[in-house]
C-alpha positions in Angstrom: 32.9 2.6 19.3 30.0 0.9 17.4 26.4 1.8 17.9 23.8 -0.7 18.6 21.2 -1.1 15.7 18.4 -3.5 14.9 18.9 -5.4 12.1 16.3 -7.0 9.7 16.1 -8.9 6.6 13.6 -7.7 3.8 12.0 -9.5 1.5 14.5 -9.1 -1.5 17.3 -10.4 0.8 18.9 -7.1 1.6 19.7 -6.6 5.6 18.3 -3.3 7.0 20.1 -1.5 10.0 18.3 0.9 12.0 19.8 3.1 14.7 18.5 5.5 17.2 15.3 4.3 19.0 13.0 1.8 19.4 11.8 -0.7 16.3 8.5 1.3 14.9 6.7 -0.2 12.2 7.4 1.0 8.6 5.2 3.7 7.4 6.2 4.2 3.4 5.3 7.9 2.7 4.4 7.3 -1.0 1.9 4.1 0.1 0.3 6.2 2.8 -0.3 9.6 0.6 -1.6 7.3 -2.1 -4.0 5.7 0.1 -5.0 8.8 1.9 -5.6 10.3 -1.8 -8.0 7.4 -2.3 -9.6 8.3 0.9 -8.8 5.4 2.5 -6.9 4.8 5.8 -3.3 5.2 5.9 -2.7 2.4 7.8 -4.7 -0.4 6.2 -6.0 0.8 3.1 -9.2 -0.5 3.5 -11.3 1.9 6.0 -13.0 4.9 4.8 -11.2 8.2 5.9 -13.9 10.4 5.6 -17.5 10.4 7.2 -18.5 13.4 5.5 -16.9 15.5 2.6 -14.3 17.0 4.4 -14.8 15.3 8.0 -12.4 12.5 8.7 -13.7 9.6 10.6 -12.6 9.3 14.5 -10.9 5.8 14.2 -10.9 3.2 11.2 -13.5 1.2 11.0 -11.4 -1.9 10.0 -7.7 -1.7 11.8 -9.0 1.0 14.7 -6.3 3.5 14.0 -7.1 6.5 15.4 -7.5 9.6 13.2 -9.2 12.3 15.2 -5.7 13.9 16.1 -5.1 14.9 12.2 -4.2 18.7 11.7 -4.7 19.0 8.0 -5.7 22.7 8.7 -5.1 24.8 5.6 -2.5 23.0 3.6 -5.2 21.0 1.5 -6.8 24.5 0.2 -3.4 25.8 -0.6 -2.4 22.9 -2.5 -5.8 23.2 -4.6 -5.2 26.5 -5.1 -1.9 25.7 -6.7 -2.9 22.8 -8.7 -5.9 24.0 -9.7 -4.5 27.7 -10.7 -1.9 26.3 -12.9 -3.7 23.7 -14.8 -6.6 26.4 -15.4 -4.3 28.9 -15.8 -2.8 26.7 -18.5 -5.9 26.0 -20.1 -6.8 29.4 -20.5 -3.8 30.8 -22.1 -3.7 27.8 -24.4 -7.4 28.4 -25.3 -6.8 32.1 -25.7 -4.0 31.8 -28.3 -6.2 29.6 -30.6 -9.6 31.3 -30.0 -10.0 34.8 -29.7 -13.3 35.3 -27.9 -14.7 37.7 -25.5 -13.5 38.0 -22.0 -17.1 37.3 -20.9 -17.0 33.9 -22.5 -13.7 33.0 -20.9 -15.2 33.8 -17.6 -18.2 31.9 -18.6 -16.1 28.6 -19.1 -13.3 29.0 -16.5 -15.1 30.3 -13.4 -17.3 27.1 -13.4 -14.4 24.8 -14.4 -12.4 26.4 -11.3 -15.5 25.6 -8.8 -15.8 22.3 -10.4 -12.1 21.2 -10.1 -11.4 22.8 -6.6 -14.3 20.7 -5.5 -13.6 17.5 -7.0 -9.6 17.6 -5.9 -10.4 19.0 -2.1 -11.1 15.6 -0.6 -8.3 13.6 -2.3 -5.6 16.3 -1.5 -6.9 16.7 2.3 -6.7 13.0 2.3 -3.2 12.8 0.8 -2.3 15.2 3.7 -3.5 13.1 6.5 -1.5 10.2 4.9 1.5 12.1 4.8 0.9 13.4 8.7 0.3 9.7 9.4 3.3 8.6 7.7 5.9 11.4 9.2 3.9 10.5 12.9 2.9 14.0 13.2 0.5 15.6 15.5 -0.3 12.7 17.8 0.3 9.7 15.1 3.3 8.8 17.1 1.4 7.4 19.9 2.0 10.2 22.0 0.3 13.6 22.5 2.2 16.6 21.3 3.5 18.5 24.0 2.6 22.0 24.2 5.3 24.5 24.2 5.3 27.7 26.0 6.8 30.8 24.3 9.7 32.3 25.9 8.9 35.9 26.9 11.8 38.1 26.1 12.5 40.6 28.8 11.7 44.4 27.9 13.9 46.6 27.3 13.5 49.8 29.1 12.1 52.5 26.9 13.5 56.0 27.4 11.5 58.3 29.2 10.9 61.9 27.7 
């Protein structure tokens, strides 16, 4: 038995067959993350993604894409810690091998660099996370609301009485 699929011809002449559901517009992951990291709308790449430093706009002013339901939560902060931590630790270790200076000098150099690097990278990383969510149709970007799932309560076992 053959499944029913939708065929479409791409620009390079290849035929792509998609199975399992309605035809949704393609949302390339790399392009969406790149647009987000450039602080642009992941849909059109033109509209601004942020209205304040880390506050996303509700809707794109250019294409009207709704962005208010994004849920980046703590992931951007974790990614900033990983990226900045690895880069600065490498710099610290290489500097310490070449220049033998007091720990206070290292503190005076690396703490301001860490704060500055974190502030510079947090907005593009949050934009990339929003682009990732948009590309994967997560948290309302699919066009319908996410259903809340009630946890299933496990029956309590009778505890022995003393």
